[in-house]
N, C-alpha and C positions, 0 to 999 in steps of 0.2 A: 504494500500500500504506500505508494510514493507520494509524499506530501508535496514536494515541489513539482511533481509531474501532474497527473490527472486531477488530483484534488486541489492542488494549489496553483492550478493553471491560470487561464485568463479569468480574473476575478475582479469585478467592479461592484464591491459590496461595502456598505457603511456598517461598521460593527459598533453596537451600543450595549452598555451594561446598565441594568436597572436594579433597584432594590424594592423590597416589599413582600407581602404575603404571596406565596406562589400562586394560589388559586385566584385570589382577588385581583392581583396585578395582571395575571394572564387574561382574565375576562375583560379587564379595563383596556388592555392593549388591543385585543381583537375588536372591541367595540370602537376604539379610537381610530385604528388603522383601516378597518373595513375589509373589503373583499381582497382575495389573493394571498391568504396567509397559510403557512405550514407551521403547525405547533408541534414541537418535539419535546417529549417528556424524557428527562434524564433516565438512563438505564437503571440506575440504582434506586429510583423511586418506585419502579415496578409498574406493570400493566394495570394492576388494580387501581393505583393512584391515577393513571392516565384515563381509565374509564370513569372514575369519579369526577375528574375534571371535565370530561365530555358531558356527563349528566348535569353538572352544575351550570355549564354554559347553555345547554339546551333549556334548562329551567329558567335561565335569565332571558330566553328568547333569542339567543344567538344561533344562527343557522350554521352548524358545524357538523362534520362527519368524523367518525372514529374508524381509522383505516387499519383494519385487521381482517385476516381471513379472506374468504371468497368475495365479500362485498366491496373490497378495495377498488377493483377496476371500475365498478359502477359509480362508486363515490367520486373517483377521479374525473369521470365523465361529467357528473353533475357539477363538480367544482369548476371544471373548465368552462361550462356553460354559464357560470355565475349563479347557480342555484344555491351554492354553499359559500359562506364567507371564508371558512378555513377548514383544513383537515388536521386531525390530531393523530399522532403516531409516536412510536418510541424512537429515541435518539440512538439507533443501532445502525452500524455500518451496513448491515444487510436488510435493513427495514425498507418497506416498499416506497416510502416517501423520500428516502435518502438516496437510493440508487436508481438511475434510469428515468427519473421524472424530468421531462424536458418540455416545459410549457411556458415559454418566454412571455407570451401575451397574458397569461393568467396569474402566474406566481409573482408577487410583489415583495413579500417579506417572510422571514422565518422568525419564529418566536421560540426560544429555548426555555422551558420551564425547569429551572435548576441548571447548574453548570453541567454540560455533558461530560459524564465520567463513568468509569466502572467502579463499583465497590463490591468486593467479594471477599469471602472468608478465606483466611490464610490456612489452608488445610490440604491434605494430600488426596482427598476424595472428590476433588473437582473433576467434572466430566466435560464442561464446555471447552472446546479446543482453544478458543481465544483467551479464556481465563487461564487455562493451563499454560499457554504460551507466555502470557503476561506475568504470572507468578514465577515461572521458571526464569524468565529474563531478569526480573527485578532481583530475585534471590541470588541468581548467578552473578549479577553485577555487584551486589553488596558483599557477597562471599568470595568474589574474584575467582569464580569457577568458570574457566574458559569452555569446558566441555558442555556445561549447562547453557551458556550463552550461544554456543554454536548450534546446539540442538534446537533451542528456541528460534534462532534465525532461520533454520531450515523449515521449521513448521510455518513460520510467518510467510516465508517465500512460497511454500506450497499451497497455503490457504488463499493467497492473494487472488489467483484467477478463478476461484470457485464462484458459481452463481449462488443465489439465496437458497435455491432448492438443494444444490449440492452440499452447501454448508450444513443445512438441516439434516441431510442424510448422514454426513460425517458425524455430527453430534449424536445422532441416534445410534450409529455403529459403535461409537466409543462408550455410550451409556449402557447399551444392551448387550454388546458383544455379538451382535447378529453377524452371521457369515456373509462375506462379500463375494460377489461373483468374480471369477477369474478374468484376466485379460485375454488378449488374443493368444492362441496356441498354449493356453494354460499358464502364461507368464503372469507375474504379479501385476495387478492393475495399479493405476495411479492412486485410487482410493485406498487400496490395500496398503500401499507404501505409506500413505499419509496416516492411516489409522495406526500402523506400526510405529511411526514416529511419535504420535501422540501418546501411545502406550509407553514407549521408552521415556518420554518426558514426564509422565505421571510417576513412573518408578524413580526417575532421577529427582523429581520434586520431593517425593517421600523421603528419600535418603538425605537430602539436604536439610529438610525440616527437622530431622532427627539429630542432626549434628549439634553439638554443644555450641551455644552462642549465636545460632542462626536467627532466632527470634529477636534477640537483643540487637543484632546487627541491623535488622529491618527497622526496629524502633529508632535507632540512632541515626539512620541514614537521612541526610539533609534533603535528598531529592525525592523522598517518599512521604506520603501522608498516611499515617497509621491511626486507626481509631479502634477503641476497645468497647464492645457492646455485648452485654449479656455474658461476660466472661470469655468472649472470643475476640480475636484480633481480625480486623478487616483492613484491606489495602484499598486505598482510593487513588485511582489513576485518571488524570484528565484525558478525555477522548478527543484529541485535536483532529484526528483523521475524520471522525464522524462529523465533527463541527464543520470542517472545511467542505466536506462532501455535501452535507445537508444545506448549509448556508449558500453553497454554490448553486442550488436550485433557483435562487432568486436572481442570478446573473447569467443569462443564457444568450446565445446568439439569436437575434431577432431582426425585425425590419430595419431598425436603427443601429444595428451592430450589437455589441454586448450590452444588455440592459443593465441599468443601475438597480441594485438590490439593497434591501435593508435586513439586517440580522440583529436581533435583540436577545440578550441573556438576562433572565431574572435570577440574580445570584442568590444561591441558598447556602453557599459555603465559601467564605473569602479565601481560605487557603487553596481550595481547588481552583478558584478563579485566578489567583496569582500564579499558580503553577501552569494553568492553561495559557496565560499571557506570556510567561517566560518561555514556554515550549514553542509557542507560535513565532516569537521573535527570532528563534534559532533558524527558522526555515523561511519565513517571509518577513523581511526587515521592515517593510513599510506598513505592516499590519498593526493596527492600534485600536483598542476599544475606547470609544468616546463616552463621556458622561451625557446624560439626557440634555442638560442645559447647553452643551457644546454643539448641538445639532441645529441647523436652520431647517426646522421641520416643514415650514411652508414651501421653501424652495425644493427640498428633497422630495416631498410627496407630489408636488406639481410635476417635477421632472419624471418621476417614475410613471405617473399617469400619461404624460404626453408621449413618452417613449413607447408605451404599450399600445397607444391609440394612433400612432403615426403622426402625432402632432408636431414633431420636430422636423418633419419633411423627410421623405424616404430618400436615402442616398444610395446611388448605385454602388455595388461592390467594386472595389478597386484592387485587383490582384497585384501582388508585388513579388519580386524575387530578391532574396538576400544571399549574397555570395561571401563566403568566408574561406580561409585557407584549409583548415583542418576538419576532417570528418568528425573528430571528437568534439570540436567546437560546435559544429552543426547539430550534432546529437544533443549536446547540453542545452543549447538555445531552444531547440524544438521541445524539450521537456518542460520548459517554463509555461507553455501554452496549451496544456492538456494533451490528450492522446493525439499523436500525429498519424498521418497516412503516408506510407512510404511509396515512392514511385521511382522508376529507373529510366534514364534516357541515355542511350549509348553506353551502358555500363556504369553510368554515374548515378549514385544513389542520392535522392533528395527527400526532404521531409515537408509535408504540407500541414500547416496549422492555421488556426484563425486567430488573428491579432486585432482585437477591437472590431472595427467595421470592415476589415479586409482579410482575405485569404493570403497567406504568406508561404512561399516555397523557399526552403533553406537548403543550400547546396554548397559543397566544398570544392575548391580548385585542386586541392592536394598539394599546395605549395606554389612555387614559381611556374608560370606557363611558358615564358620566353627567356632566352639568353643569347649572348653573342655567339655566332657560329665559330667552329674551329675547323679549318683555319679561317675561312670566310674571305669575302672580298675586301679590297682595300688593305689597310694596315691592321691585320689580325681582327677582321670583322668590323672595322670602322672606316667608312669612306670619307674622303676629303673632297668637297665640291665648293669651288670658289672661296676657299679659305675657311669654310665651315665644316665641322665634323659631324657625321651622321652615323650612329650605330645601326647595324643591320641585324635585327633580332630574328630568331627563328625558334621553332618549338623544341622542347626538351624531351629527350628519350631517356627512359630509365630501364635498366636491366632488372627484370624481376627475379633473376637468379642470384646475382652478386650485389645488386643495389647501385652499380656504377651508373653515373649520368653522363650523357654526351649529346651532341647536336647533329652530327653528320653520320649517314649510313643507317642500315637497318639491323646490323649485328653488333653486339657489345664488344668494344675494343679491348675490354679487360679479360673477359672469359670466353668470348666467341658465341655466346648464346643468342638465339634469335627470338627468345621469349622477352620481348621488349614492349613497354607501354609508351606511346607517344602522346604528349599533351595535346596534340591536334585533335584526338578523339574527345578529350575533355572540352576543348573549345567548341567543337561541333555540338556537343550536348548543351553547353551553356547558351549557345546561340539559339537553339531550339526553344529552351526555356525562356530566354529573354524576349523572344518574339511573341510569347503568349501572355505577357503581363504588361501592366501599365507603367510600372516603375521598377528599376533595378537599383538596389542598395548594395554597394560594394563595402563590405565590413571587414576588410583585412586588418592586420595588426596596426596599432597606432604608433608607427615609427617610420623612418625613411624607407626601409625595405618594404614595409606594408604599403606605403604610398606608391612605390614603384609597381608592386603587384596590382594595386588598384588601377594605376594608369594603364598597365598592359590589358587588364580586363576591359576597361573602357574602350581601348583601341580596337580590340577584337570583336566587341559586341555593338559598338556604335552604329554600324550599318543595319542592325536588327532591332535596335531600340534607341530612340533619341533621348529618353528620359533616364539617364544614368547618373546617380548621385553617390557621394561618399558619406558613409556613416561610420564613426569610430567610437569604441568604448574601451575604457581602461580596466574594466572588470566585467566578467560575464555573469551578470545578474539580470533578473527580469526587469528591474527598474532601470538599470543602465542601458539595456537593449532598447526598451521603449523610448527612453529619452533620446537616444541616438537616432532612432527612426523618426522621431518628431522634429529633430533639428539637423537635417542633413546639410551637407555643403558640397562644393565642387572639389574634385581632386586637386591637391596643392601642387602646382607645376614646379614651384621652387624646390620643394622636398624631392620631387621626382628627379629634377635636374641634378640635385646634389647626389642622389644615389647613382644616376647615370655617370656622373663624373668619377665617383669612387670605382664603379665597375670598369670603366674604360681605363682608368689609371692602373688598376690591378692587371688588366689584360696587357697594356703596353709595357709596364715594368716587367712583368713575368716573362712575356714572350721576347721582347727586345733583349733583355738581360740573358735569357737562356740562349738565344741565337748568338749573341756576342761572346758569351763564355764558351760556347761550343767551338767558335773560331779560335779563341785564345788558347783553349786546351787542346785543340786539334782533334777533338772527338765529340760525338753527341753527348750532351750533358743535360738531362731533363731537370731544369731548375723550376721549382714551384714555390717561389717566395716573392712577396711584394713589399710594399712600403712598411706595413706593420710587422710582417713576419721577419723581415731582415734585421731590424734593430732588436727584436725580441730574441732571435737566434744568437745575435752577438752578445747580449747580456748573459744568456745561458752558457755560452762558450767561455766568456771571460770569468764568470763565477766558478765554473768547473776547473779551468786551468789554474786560477789563482788561489784555489781553496787551501792549499798547503801553507800559504803564507800566514793564514789566520787560524790555524789549527790549535786546539787546546784539548786537555782532558777535563771533562766535567763529571764531578761526583755529586749525586743528589742524596742528601741525608735527611732523616726525620729525627728530630730531637725528642727523646722520651724522658719524662712522661708528657711533655708539653704538646707533642704531636704537631710541631712546627716544622715545615719543610724548607730546606735551603739548597741552593745550587752553588757549588764551589768551582771556580775556574782555576785550573792548575796548568803548569807548563806542559807543552806537548811532548817533551822528551821523556816524561814519566811513563811507567808501565801501568796499564789499567788494573791488572791483577794486584800489583803492589799497592796501588792507591786504594782499591777496594778493601784489601786486608788491613791497611793502615787506619782507615776511618771506621771500619766495622767495630762497634763496641768501644770506640774511643770516648773520652770524656770532654764535655764542654761546659764552660762557665759563663753565665750571663754577666757581662761587665758594665752594661749601661741600659737604662730603660727610660723612655719618655712617653707620656700619654697625651693625646690631643683629640679634640672633637673635629669631625669633618662631615660636610654635607656632600653626598654623592648623588649627582643628577643622572637620570637615565640617558642612554644613547638614543639618537634619532632612529626611526625605522630604517630598514635596509634599503640601500641602493644596490644595483647589480653587482658592482665590484666588491662591496662589503659582504653581500650574501655569499658570493663565491669564496671569499676568504674564510668566512665563518664556517661554511659547510666543509671546506677543506680541513680546517683545524679541528672542529668538534665532531664532525661526522665522517671524516676521512674520505670524502667524496671528491672525485676529480671534477674539474670545471665543466667538462662535457656532460657528465652524468647529472651534475647539479642543474645545468641549464635545461637539459632534457626533462628532468623531473619537474622543474619549475614550470616549463611550458605545459606539461600535462596537468599540473595543478591549476594553471590559468585556464586551460581549455575545459576543465571540469567545473569551472566556476567557483573555485575555492580560494584563489588569491587574485590580487590585481595584477596588471601587466608587469612582468618581471625584468624587462629591459628598460631601465630608467636610471638617470643620474640625479633625480630629484628626491629630496627628503620631505616634500610637502605632504601634509595630511588634509584631506578635504573635510567638509562638515559632515559628510556621510560617514567617513572613517571615525571621526570623533564621537559621533552618535553610537556607532557600533561598539567602540570601547566603553562608552558609558553604559550601554546595555549589559555588556559582559561583567564589568566591575560591580555594577549595582546588583546584578543577580547573584554574583559569586560572594560578595561581602557586603550585604545590605546595611549592616550595623556600622561598618567602617567606611561606607561609600564616600561621604563628604570629605573625609581626610585623605582618601586614597586617590580619588579621581582628579586629575589636573590636565585638562585638554590642552594640546599644543598644536599649532599649525606647522611648526618647524620651518622649513624653507619657504620661499615665496611661491605663490600660486603660478602655475605655468601649464604647459601642454600635458605634463605627466604628473604622476603622484608617486609617492614612495611605495615599496612593496608591502602589502598588508593583506590580512585575511578579508574575506567578503562576508563572513558570518561570525557572530559572537560566540563561537564555540572552539574550545581547545582541542588538543589531540584526542583525549579520552572521549569527550562529547561527540567528536566527529566519528570516532570508531564505533561508538554506541549507535549513532544515527545510521551509519552504513550497515552495521551488522543487523540492526533491527528492521532495516528496510525502509526507514523513514526518508532517506536520501538515496536516490538511485543514480549512479554515476555511469559515464560511458565506458568505463573500464574498471578493472579491479585494482584497488590501491595496494601497493607494495610497502615494505618496511621503509624504503627510501622516501616514498610520498609522505608518510606520517611523520618521519623524522624531520624532513625539510619543512613541512607545514608547521610542526611544533616550534622549530627555530624561528620561523617568520612570525608566528602568532605571539610568542613570548616577547620577542623584541618589540613588536608593535604595541602590545598592551603595556609593556613597561614604559614605552615612550609617552604614554598618556596617563602616567601615574605620578604621584608626588615624589619629590626627592627623598632619599633615605638619609637619616642622620645616624652616624655611627661614632663610636669611640675606638680609637686605634692606639696600638703601642708600636713605637719604633724602638728596636733593640739591637744591641751588638753582643756577639758571643765570641769567646776565644776557645777554639777547638784544639785539643792536643792529640794529634794522630800518633799512632804507634810506629814512629820512624825517627830518624835523627836529623830531620830538616827543620825542626822547631814547630811552634804552634801556628795555626791558621786563624785569621780573624774574618768574621763575616757579619753582615747586617741584614735585618729583615723588618717587615712591617706586617702586622696582623690586626684583624678586627677582634676586639675583646667584648664589645657590647653593641647592641642595636637599639638606639634610643627611639627611632621612628622608622618603621619598616618601609613605608613608601613602595617604590617599585621593586625593592628586594623581596617583597612578598611572593613574587614570581621567580625569584632567582635562587633562593635558599643558600645564602652565603654561609661559609663556615665561620663559626664563632669560637675563638680560642680562650682557654683559661689565661689569666694574667700572669706575666712573668715578673720576677723581682730580681734586683741585683744580688748576685751571689748564688742564684739557683744553679744547681748542678744537674746537667742533662747527659744522657747517654746517646750516642749516635748509632742509628740503624741505617745502613746503606740500602737505598731503594733503587739505585741505578748508577752505572758508571759507563761513560761512553767517550769516544773521541769525536770531537765536532769542531765547528768553526764559530767564530764570534757572531753574535746576532747581526744580521744585515750584511754579512760577508761570505756566507756559505753558499752551497749549491741552491739554486732557485727551485722552489716547489711550484706547482701549478698556481696555488693561491698567492704566493709571494710574487710570482710573475705578473699576475693580474694587478696586484697592488702597485708594482713598479710601472706598469703601463698607465695606470690611472695617474700616478705621481708625475710621470714625464709627459703626460698629455698626448699619447700617440694612439690610444684606443678609444673605442666607444662601447657602451653596454652591449651592442649587438655583435661586436667583433672580439671581445675578450676570449670567449670559449673557442670560437672558430679559429683564432690565431694559434692557440695551443694545439688544436686538433689537426690543422694543416701541417704544422711542423712534425707532428708524430706520424701522420698518415704518409708523408713523403719520406719518412725514414731519416729525418735530420736529428730527432731527439727521441728518447724513450722515457717513460715514467717508471719510477722505482720506489718501492717502499709504501708504507701506509699513508704518508703525507704526499705521495706522488711527486717525488723529487724528479727534476728534469735533467737527464744526462744526455749530453750531445754524443751522437755517433761519430765515427770516423768521417763518414760522408758529410755530416753537419759541420764538423770542424773545418774540413777542406772547403766547403761552400762558403762558410763565413770568411775564411781567409781570402778566397777569390773575390768575394763581394767587396771586402774592405780594401783590397788592393786595386781592383779595377773600377769600382763604382763608389768611391768613398762619399761623394756628395749626394748621390741619388738615394742611398739606403741609410743615411744618417738619421739620428734622432731629430735633428733640426729640420731636415727635409720632410720627415713624416709629420711633425708638428705643424709645419707650414701648410701641408696639404689639408690637414684637419681644419685649419683656420680658413683656407680657401673654400672648403665645403660648407663651413658655417656661414661664410659670406654669401654663397649661392643660396643657401636656405633663407637667409634674411633679406636677400635682394640687393646686397651691397656689391656683389660681383656678378657679371654676366657669365653664364656657364660656358659659352663658347670661348670667351677670353681666357677663362681658367684652363680649358682644354688646350688652347694654343700654348699657354705657359708650360703646361705639363709636357706636351709633345716636344717643345723646344728643349726643355730640360733633359728629357730622356735621350733625344738625339745627340745633344751636347755631351752627355755622359758616355754614350756609346762611342762617339768620336774620340773622346779623351782616352777611353780604354784601348781602342785600336791604335791610337798614336803611341801609347805607352808600350804596346806590344812591338810596334815597329822599331822604337828606340832600343828595346831589349835585344831584338834580332840584329840590329846594326852594331850593337856593342858586343855581341857574342863572338868567341874565338873563330867560329866557322865563317864569319862574315869578313874577316881580314882586318877588322877595326883595331 
């Protein structure tokens, strides 16, 4: 039961909460609101209460019907004709008024008598499959029993597609033990498998309830509402899924698009209402229950009436096409708008949904459609005509066997396979879809590369549809998508030109340099390095070659009993085994201590480079894996766009943090929450989550089936998500105030070289937790002068000084950012290209970059033959030129002329150098 899918799809409902006697208030609201009502009685109140409510309303003269049993169909017909003001039924997911009722002209409002919730006895004799699932899930969660949670998830997943009749049959099978008919060829049927799972769940539930401390764990859980009645414990669980499904009956596709609906809850239990609201905000951020006095009732009721009577004017349906890059992104977006219809054109899968008053088809390009040909006409695919440079783009071929991409021929140059997909087939499918709609929205990623893809899409589709616009969103949420569709723009030609400049520069530098070096070396030399890769390779080589100059022995010790850790730097000529033996069990004396107060402010949310560094350090993830995982999290709608250099936090982000912190620590909220916008507002935002849920809440929602994602989340997804989530939430929390001790110790190793002095700093007290509430810092016992400590060696290694050793993938990204030669979109690709072409390899848990013999030779050749073309300064200058093209300060043709002249000059200088060497060689007679 997917909350953000079918039940939380296109929803145009005003949610209101009321107070008062359940029966009296229900009669009052039906009388006030009039015809078009669905009245849902909370499941825990029971059908007897629902019938009594029906009878009281009839006594009051209200024309209502009680929907149960065989009379329901006839009652719905009378309701549709206006003979009944309202229908009364149970707030049950499988109830006849909750599922399948699609009457946009008749249904105006939903009235919930009592907060929709389950309340059931905590016992092992439960036979209702939904209650068995819910009990097992909750008990498995508080008891941290993964087997129970997994079993509960399987049951939930298997129950989801059942019809009302099938669910009743399942409940009957579980209760009576009645034999179930076999499947085809005597195999176990779906229902048999499901009954077997529920039976296993009941057995597991029984064993858990008998465990010592189980009931106490339920009582103490902050996420559960437990009530004791008649000596028995009852679990109360808000039923958000039924609420969304039932209230969604009031907002259906009609003559005016999706009708405006009204949904009211008469609150019978504040704790249950609070839990329902908290749960709702995890999945639908803009969902909020209003108080009665906050609603403009005259305007709302008038609009509802006009919509259903065609009073707003019938608008013709305006079909549209949304084009994104990734199939995962297409699938995620389609899930926001209810159940989609799939269709295929030329092998390209598309999703059809309804968005407000229009049908929308969502399709993915699968990435870039066009690239410079190889070798291509002109200068490596770029023609010069009257002093102007024009790239000749062609379709991209991808080998479906080895993944290699190329532009010329029909067989893969890498493996020879003819199993090749040509983007031309995608273009033909997009053209067919574009010709059938009124508007095409190109929703590629919000960066220069995404803008170039959008430009390519516009170029290939413009003969088939003249109304092509650009829509970009920095997070894949329903609200962000709708806002982007409501505020389209034209493709930004400056951004496109900047990307074209970068691509042509890459081509010219790589191909001209490869050709020149082949001539200089006297043999073919496949060089695949450009402006950014060349200086990055040079840094890697230099750090590797010079590493011995800065080498030391590092001994890590823990002082006992203080449990303070120190890292000691020793001369490199010492033997590690000798050092380890000398420090193990040696004595240390505290010689000085000073204590001071310090305010620790949180760090801003992640930018791309900082995320790559943090993931490399704390998760041991390479930059390519980090970017790939972040891309998947973005496409699943879990984080904002991950290629960014901005630390800015939007108002939406601050509200998200407020929701989480207020729900997590309600008593401390005012002292913990401190919203910050951080950097200036711009085109991008910092990397942050899109939901107010941490790693555990996300796991629970996925396992429980409340969130359905386009792919299964792996360990790396959860780990990176947690890193992003904590950093963002900490950035919106108050500073921490701590007391620290700065100390010095004298260590007396068991050798004849004398004592070793070292200093350290530790937290000894947290006066105000602030953001550290999400960081769990280690707090140490206070030290005093004269304390005697014993050393325990926890590590001994030979390494280089900080900032002088072999570069890791993370430290290379930091250096690229510091020297200004990379962009968020190029950090990971730079590392991957150097590795893919065999110039460097990654080694160790921290992914240290080791140059190969080939890489060292190439770096030497580049530095000798093309010192100006591949220098740090040259690369920085190119970045500045691209920034100027983006801002409109530079004409991109003028920039291309400068690049072309620079490349040709460098090639000429390299050839002249070769000629001088040949003239000076002994064989020349010089």
